[in-house]
C-alpha positions as CSV (number, residue, x, y, z in Angstrom):
1,M,18.7,10.4,2.6
2,A,17.6,7.7,0.1
3,N,15.9,9.0,-3.0
4,P,13.7,6.3,-4.5
5,Q,13.0,8.5,-7.6
6,T,16.5,7.6,-8.9
7,N,15.8,3.8,-8.6
8,P,15.6,2.0,-12.0
9,G,12.1,1.2,-13.1
10,I,10.6,-2.0,-14.6
11,L,10.8,-1.0,-18.3
12,Q,14.4,0.2,-17.9
13,L,15.4,-3.1,-16.3
14,A,13.4,-5.1,-18.8
15,A,15.3,-3.3,-21.6
16,E,18.7,-4.1,-19.8
17,L,17.6,-7.8,-19.5
18,A,16.5,-7.9,-23.2
19,A,19.8,-6.4,-24.4
20,G,21.9,-8.8,-22.2
21,R,23.4,-6.0,-20.2
22,T,22.2,-7.7,-17.0
23,T,20.6,-10.9,-15.9
24,S,17.8,-11.8,-13.6
25,R,20.3,-13.7,-11.4
26,K,22.4,-10.5,-11.0
27,L,19.3,-8.4,-10.1
28,T,18.1,-11.0,-7.7
29,E,21.5,-11.4,-6.0
30,E,21.7,-7.6,-5.6
31,A,18.2,-7.5,-4.0
32,L,19.0,-10.4,-1.7
33,A,22.3,-8.8,-0.7
34,R,20.5,-5.6,0.3
35,I,18.0,-7.7,2.4
36,E,20.8,-9.5,4.1
37,D,22.9,-6.4,4.8
38,P,23.2,-6.2,8.6
39,K,23.3,-2.4,8.3
40,G,20.1,-2.3,6.3
41,E,16.4,-2.8,7.2
42,G,16.0,-6.3,5.6
43,K,15.5,-8.2,8.8
44,R,12.7,-5.8,9.8
45,A,11.2,-5.3,6.3
46,F,10.8,-9.0,5.6
47,V,9.1,-11.7,7.7
48,K,10.3,-14.4,5.3
49,V,13.0,-14.4,2.6
50,W,12.9,-17.1,-0.1
51,K,16.5,-17.0,-1.2
52,A,16.9,-20.4,-2.8
53,Q,13.5,-20.2,-4.6
54,A,14.2,-16.7,-5.8
55,L,17.7,-17.6,-7.2
56,A,16.1,-20.7,-8.9
57,A,13.4,-18.6,-10.4
58,A,16.0,-16.0,-11.6
59,E,18.1,-18.8,-13.1
60,A,15.1,-20.2,-14.9
61,S,14.1,-16.8,-16.2
62,D,17.6,-16.3,-17.6
63,Q,17.5,-19.7,-19.4
64,Q,14.1,-18.9,-20.9
65,R,15.3,-15.5,-22.1
66,K,18.3,-17.2,-23.8
67,A,15.8,-19.4,-25.6
68,G,13.8,-16.3,-26.7
69,L,11.1,-16.6,-24.2
70,A,10.2,-13.7,-21.9
71,A,6.7,-13.6,-20.3
72,G,6.6,-9.8,-20.4
73,P,8.2,-6.7,-18.7
74,L,8.1,-8.3,-15.2
75,A,10.0,-11.4,-16.3
76,G,13.1,-11.8,-14.1
77,I,12.3,-8.7,-12.0
78,P,12.6,-9.0,-8.2
79,V,9.3,-8.2,-6.4
80,S,8.1,-8.6,-2.8
81,I,4.7,-9.7,-1.5
82,K,2.9,-8.7,1.7
83,N,2.8,-11.2,4.5
84,L,-0.9,-11.8,4.3
85,C,-0.9,-13.6,0.9
86,D,-1.0,-17.3,0.7
87,V,2.1,-19.0,-0.7
88,A,1.8,-22.8,-1.3
89,G,3.5,-24.7,1.5
90,E,4.0,-21.6,3.7
91,T,2.1,-20.6,6.9
92,T,0.4,-17.2,6.3
93,L,1.2,-15.1,9.3
94,A,-0.3,-11.7,8.4
95,G,2.3,-9.9,10.6
96,S,1.1,-11.8,13.7
97,K,2.3,-14.5,16.0
98,A,-1.3,-15.7,16.5
99,L,-1.4,-17.6,13.2
100,D,1.9,-19.5,13.7
101,D,0.2,-22.8,14.3
102,A,-2.1,-22.5,11.2
103,P,-1.6,-25.2,8.5
104,P,0.5,-24.2,5.5
105,A,-1.4,-22.8,2.5
106,K,-2.4,-25.4,-0.1
107,A,-2.0,-23.0,-3.0
108,D,-0.8,-19.6,-4.0
109,A,-3.3,-16.7,-3.7
110,P,-4.5,-15.9,-7.3
111,V,-2.6,-12.6,-7.2
112,V,0.7,-14.4,-6.3
113,A,0.1,-17.0,-9.0
114,R,-0.4,-14.1,-11.5
115,L,2.9,-12.6,-10.5
116,R,4.7,-15.9,-11.0
117,A,3.0,-16.4,-14.4
118,A,4.2,-12.9,-15.4
119,G,7.8,-14.1,-14.7
120,A,8.4,-12.0,-11.5
121,V,11.0,-13.3,-9.1
122,I,9.4,-13.2,-5.6
123,V,12.2,-12.5,-3.1
124,G,10.2,-12.7,0.1
125,S,7.2,-11.8,2.2
126,T,7.2,-8.3,3.7
127,N,6.4,-7.1,7.3
128,M,3.2,-5.2,8.0
129,S,1.1,-3.8,10.7
130,E,-0.5,-6.9,12.4
131,F,-3.5,-8.0,10.5
132,A,-3.2,-4.8,8.4
133,F,-5.0,-2.8,11.1
134,S,-2.9,0.4,11.4
135,G,-1.5,3.2,9.2
136,V,1.6,3.6,11.3
137,G,3.5,0.4,10.2
138,A,4.7,-0.5,13.7
139,N,5.0,-4.3,14.5
140,P,5.8,-5.5,18.0
141,H,6.5,-9.1,16.8
142,Y,8.8,-8.7,13.9
143,G,10.2,-5.2,14.5
144,T,9.4,-1.9,12.7
145,P,11.4,-1.2,9.5
146,G,12.9,2.3,9.5
147,N,11.7,4.8,6.9
148,P,14.1,5.1,3.9
149,A,14.1,8.9,4.3
150,D,14.9,8.9,8.1
151,R,15.4,5.7,10.0
152,K,14.1,7.2,13.2
153,R,10.6,7.6,11.6
154,V,7.9,5.1,10.9
155,P,7.4,3.6,7.4
156,G,3.6,4.0,7.4
157,G,1.3,1.1,7.2
158,S,0.0,-1.3,7.0
159,S,2.2,-2.3,4.0
160,S,5.3,-1.1,5.8
161,G,7.8,-3.7,4.6
162,A,6.4,-3.3,1.1
163,A,7.3,0.4,0.9
164,V,10.7,-0.1,2.5
165,S,11.6,-3.0,0.2
166,V,11.0,-0.7,-2.8
167,G,12.6,2.4,-1.3
168,D,15.7,0.5,-0.3
169,R,16.0,-1.5,-3.6
170,M,15.3,-4.8,-2.0
171,A,12.6,-5.2,-4.6
172,V,11.7,-3.3,-7.8
173,A,8.0,-3.4,-7.0
174,A,5.8,-4.7,-4.1
175,L,2.4,-6.1,-3.6
176,G,0.5,-4.2,-0.9
177,T,-3.1,-4.2,0.3
178,D,-5.2,-1.1,1.0
179,T,-8.3,-1.1,3.3
180,G,-8.0,2.4,4.7
181,G,-4.8,3.6,3.0
182,S,-2.4,0.8,3.5
183,V,-0.8,1.1,0.1
184,R,-1.0,4.9,-0.3
185,I,0.2,5.8,3.3
186,P,3.5,4.0,3.3
187,A,4.1,5.1,-0.3
188,A,3.5,8.7,0.6
189,V,5.7,8.8,3.8
190,C,8.5,6.7,2.1
191,G,8.6,8.9,-1.0
192,I,7.4,6.3,-3.6
193,V,4.2,5.7,-5.7
194,G,1.3,3.7,-4.5
195,F,-1.9,2.8,-6.3
196,K,-5.1,1.6,-4.9
197,P,-7.7,0.2,-7.4
198,T,-11.4,-0.1,-6.8
199,A,-12.0,-3.0,-4.4
200,R,-13.2,-5.6,-6.9
201,R,-10.5,-5.1,-9.5
202,V,-8.1,-7.7,-8.1
203,P,-9.3,-11.0,-6.5
204,I,-8.7,-11.1,-2.7
205,D,-9.0,-14.9,-2.4
206,G,-6.1,-16.4,-0.5
207,V,-5.3,-13.1,1.2
208,V,-6.1,-12.7,4.9
209,P,-8.9,-10.2,5.0
210,L,-9.3,-7.1,7.2
211,S,-12.5,-5.8,5.7
212,T,-14.1,-7.7,2.8
213,S,-16.1,-4.6,1.8
214,L,-13.0,-2.3,1.6
215,D,-9.9,-4.5,1.0
216,S,-8.1,-3.9,-2.3
217,I,-4.7,-5.1,-3.6
218,G,-2.4,-2.6,-5.2
219,P,1.3,-2.0,-6.2
220,L,4.0,0.1,-4.6
221,A,6.8,1.1,-7.0
222,N,9.1,3.9,-8.1
223,S,6.8,5.3,-10.8
224,V,3.3,5.5,-12.1
225,E,4.5,3.5,-15.1
226,C,5.7,0.7,-12.9
227,C,2.4,0.7,-10.9
228,A,0.4,0.4,-14.2
229,I,2.4,-2.6,-15.2
230,V,2.1,-4.4,-11.9
231,D,-1.6,-3.5,-11.5
232,A,-2.3,-5.0,-14.9
233,V,-0.7,-8.3,-13.8
234,F,-2.7,-8.2,-10.5
235,A,-5.9,-7.7,-12.4
236,G,-5.2,-10.4,-15.0
237,E,-5.2,-7.9,-17.8
238,S,-2.7,-7.6,-20.7
239,I,0.0,-5.1,-19.9
240,A,-0.3,-1.8,-21.5
241,V,1.1,1.4,-20.0
242,P,-1.4,4.2,-20.8
243,E,-0.3,7.3,-22.7
244,A,0.3,10.3,-20.5
245,V,-2.8,12.6,-20.6
246,P,-2.1,16.2,-21.6
247,L,-2.3,18.3,-18.5
248,A,-3.8,21.4,-20.1
249,G,-7.6,21.5,-19.5
250,L,-7.8,18.9,-16.8
251,R,-10.0,19.9,-13.8
252,F,-8.9,18.9,-10.3
253,G,-11.1,19.6,-7.2
254,V,-9.5,20.2,-3.8
255,P,-12.1,19.6,-1.1
256,R,-12.4,22.5,1.4
257,Q,-13.7,20.3,4.2
258,F,-12.2,17.5,6.3
259,V,-9.1,16.5,4.3
260,M,-7.4,19.8,4.6
261,D,-7.7,20.1,8.4
262,E,-4.7,19.8,10.8
263,L,-2.1,19.6,8.0
264,D,1.6,19.6,9.0
265,P,3.1,22.9,7.7
266,A,5.5,20.8,5.6
267,V,2.6,18.9,4.0
268,A,0.6,22.0,3.3
269,K,3.6,23.7,1.7
270,A,4.5,20.7,-0.6
271,F,0.8,20.2,-1.6
272,E,0.3,23.9,-2.4
273,R,3.6,23.9,-4.4
274,A,2.4,20.9,-6.4
275,C,-1.0,22.5,-7.1
276,N,0.7,25.7,-8.3
277,A,3.0,23.6,-10.6
278,L,0.0,21.9,-12.1
279,A,-1.8,25.2,-12.6
280,T,1.2,26.6,-14.6
281,K,0.8,23.5,-16.9
282,G,-2.9,24.5,-17.6
283,V,-4.6,22.3,-15.0
284,R,-7.7,24.0,-13.5
285,V,-7.2,23.4,-9.7
286,E,-10.4,24.5,-8.0
287,Q,-11.6,24.4,-4.4
288,V,-14.7,22.4,-4.1
289,D,-17.3,22.3,-1.2
290,L,-17.7,18.7,0.0
291,P,-19.4,19.1,3.4
292,Q,-20.4,15.4,3.0
293,L,-16.8,14.4,4.0
294,N,-17.5,15.8,7.5
295,E,-20.1,13.0,8.0
296,L,-17.5,10.2,7.8
297,P,-16.6,10.1,11.5
298,A,-20.2,9.8,12.5
299,I,-21.0,7.2,9.9
300,N,-18.1,5.1,11.1
301,A,-18.5,5.9,14.8
302,K,-19.1,2.2,15.8
303,G,-16.0,1.0,14.1
304,G,-17.3,0.9,10.5
305,F,-16.7,-2.0,8.1
306,A,-13.1,-2.7,9.3
307,A,-14.0,-3.5,12.9
308,S,-17.2,-5.4,12.2
309,E,-15.8,-7.5,9.4
310,A,-12.5,-8.1,11.1
311,Y,-14.2,-9.3,14.2
312,A,-16.3,-11.7,12.2
313,W,-13.1,-13.3,10.8
314,H,-11.1,-13.1,14.1
315,R,-13.5,-14.1,16.8
316,R,-12.5,-17.8,17.0
317,L,-8.8,-17.0,16.7
318,I,-9.2,-14.4,19.5
319,E,-10.8,-16.9,21.8
320,R,-7.8,-19.2,21.3
321,R,-4.9,-16.7,20.8
322,G,-6.1,-13.3,21.8
323,K,-3.3,-12.8,24.3
324,D,-0.8,-13.0,21.4
325,Y,-2.2,-10.1,19.4
326,D,-0.6,-6.7,19.2
327,Q,-2.1,-4.8,22.1
328,L,-2.8,-1.7,19.9
329,V,-4.6,-3.8,17.2
330,Y,-6.6,-6.1,19.5
331,P,-9.0,-3.4,20.9
332,R,-9.6,-2.1,17.3
333,I,-10.8,-5.5,16.2
334,M,-12.9,-6.0,19.4
335,R,-14.9,-2.8,18.6
336,G,-16.7,-5.0,16.0
337,K,-18.0,-7.3,18.7
338,D,-20.7,-4.8,19.7
339,M,-22.0,-4.0,16.2
340,S,-25.5,-5.4,15.7
341,A,-26.8,-6.8,12.4
342,A,-29.1,-3.8,12.3
343,S,-26.2,-1.3,12.7
344,Y,-24.3,-3.1,10.0
345,I,-27.2,-3.0,7.5
346,H,-27.6,0.7,8.4
347,L,-23.9,1.2,7.6
348,L,-24.3,-0.4,4.1
349,A,-27.2,2.0,3.3
350,A,-25.3,5.0,4.7
351,R,-22.3,4.1,2.5
352,A,-24.4,3.8,-0.7
353,D,-26.1,7.1,0.0
354,F,-22.8,8.8,0.8
355,Q,-21.2,7.5,-2.4
356,K,-24.1,8.7,-4.5
357,R,-24.0,12.3,-3.1
358,V,-20.2,12.7,-3.3
359,W,-19.9,11.2,-6.8
360,A,-22.6,13.6,-7.9
361,A,-20.9,16.6,-6.4
362,T,-17.5,15.7,-8.0
363,S,-18.6,14.2,-11.4
364,H,-17.4,17.2,-13.4
365,Y,-13.8,16.9,-12.1
366,D,-11.2,14.6,-13.6
367,A,-9.9,13.9,-10.1
368,V,-10.3,15.0,-6.6
369,V,-6.9,15.9,-5.1
370,M,-5.6,16.2,-1.6
371,P,-2.5,15.5,0.5
372,T,-2.3,11.7,0.9
373,C,-1.6,12.1,4.6
374,A,-2.2,15.1,6.8
375,I,1.2,14.6,8.4
376,A,4.7,13.5,7.4
377,A,6.0,10.2,8.9
378,P,6.0,10.5,12.7
379,T,9.1,9.5,14.7
380,L,9.1,6.1,16.4
381,E,9.2,8.0,19.7
382,E,6.0,9.9,18.8
383,V,4.1,6.7,18.4
384,S,5.6,4.9,21.4
385,T,2.7,5.7,23.7
386,P,-0.9,4.4,23.1
387,E,-2.1,8.1,23.0
388,G,0.6,9.2,20.5
389,F,0.0,6.1,18.4
390,T,-3.8,6.7,18.2
391,K,-3.5,10.4,17.3
392,K,-0.8,9.9,14.6
393,N,-2.6,6.8,13.2
394,L,-5.9,8.8,12.8
395,L,-4.1,11.6,11.0
396,L,-2.2,9.2,8.7
397,L,-5.4,7.3,7.8
398,R,-8.0,10.1,7.5
399,N,-7.6,11.2,3.9
400,T,-7.0,7.8,2.3
401,A,-9.8,6.1,4.2
402,A,-12.3,8.4,2.5
403,G,-11.3,6.9,-0.8
404,N,-11.9,3.3,0.4
405,F,-15.3,4.3,1.8
406,L,-16.1,5.8,-1.6
407,D,-14.6,2.8,-3.4
408,C,-12.6,5.2,-5.7
409,C,-9.3,4.3,-7.2
410,G,-6.5,6.5,-5.8
411,I,-2.8,7.1,-6.4
412,S,-0.2,8.7,-4.2
413,L,2.6,10.5,-5.9
414,P,5.7,12.0,-4.2
415,C,5.5,15.9,-4.2
416,H,8.3,16.9,-1.8
417,A,11.5,18.6,-2.8
418,D,15.0,17.2,-2.2
419,G,16.0,17.4,1.4
420,E,12.4,17.6,2.6
421,L,10.5,14.7,4.3
422,P,8.4,12.7,1.8
423,V,4.9,14.0,1.2
424,G,2.3,12.3,-1.0
425,F,0.0,14.1,-3.5
426,M,-3.2,12.0,-3.9
427,L,-5.4,11.8,-6.9
428,M,-8.7,10.1,-6.4
């Protein structure tokens, strides 16, 4: 079983580069070799691999470093980007076949341009749930990458290839997007760290939208430190890894309602063990009544922001290429067709009211904590039927989607023991 926790982090590799113990070319060649390995998941984890460009960028990075120029800790480090980001000269596919006749992008998305400016070496564009509309990570067009912990299990979605690229050392960090959990879910079930910022922290221009109200861009990496570095680059801020906060005296609230229902025994056990470990370090872990969370299914009963806003973007493409869509994604987008303007305006008001009430009820906690996903990664077989897919998808998405609706930042940390299936511990 792969253990991503032992993979080297950004600062470790930056120190090796600075000391001349390795080169960007060597790191990039190793990442590309893993992508190309026929026994590995590279051909399913990546939709496009930019080998020549990556090697040229690595070579340039090494030359700059020799001249005493390094843009920062990401300089010369191999990273991957999700297949819905514009890259100048490339057709943006968003994990679909329906966009294969779209014109090539004229410019890099701002977030891609920021990675390049930070000196990152972009090795390729990672596979994803089509149009980012599922938490499972299955893709009928480009294949489904196997989970690093167990290849017979799904990688989680929608940033499936992003998580596998990091877990399998095909990239040191990855760009993911998160509309209902698409960074945190694959991070949780693949055993790495995933961070979702608030929606407006990182510009989403040049990124195919799912829901403009909920979409956010976040990093997947091997540590919180790595995520902090990449998030700063995404947000256009100067890179500063925050000091670790002393644990003693922190207050974490565990909601009694909604997010703790129908947990896998393995998930419940790992989460309880993590809470107990925090308590021994002086964290006050308290159960908190949040009956408001039970309202979420009713508030989003008509498909919520994702269906309505996705349909607004997709309707013309569906008229032309609807038959080419993933048949499990197509009906989810089509739910948005029936939402009236009045229902959408009602949804906006319901969200604002919901946020106000939940924030007030949790304002005295440093974080609200819960399992990232109610279940561990399901097997490919378990999601092979429409019924199985729908059931597992809902359980994977339920807890994380609450964070998007609240527009809280959230992070998923691995909390499983060696030999156990990966489980995520989410702080919101």
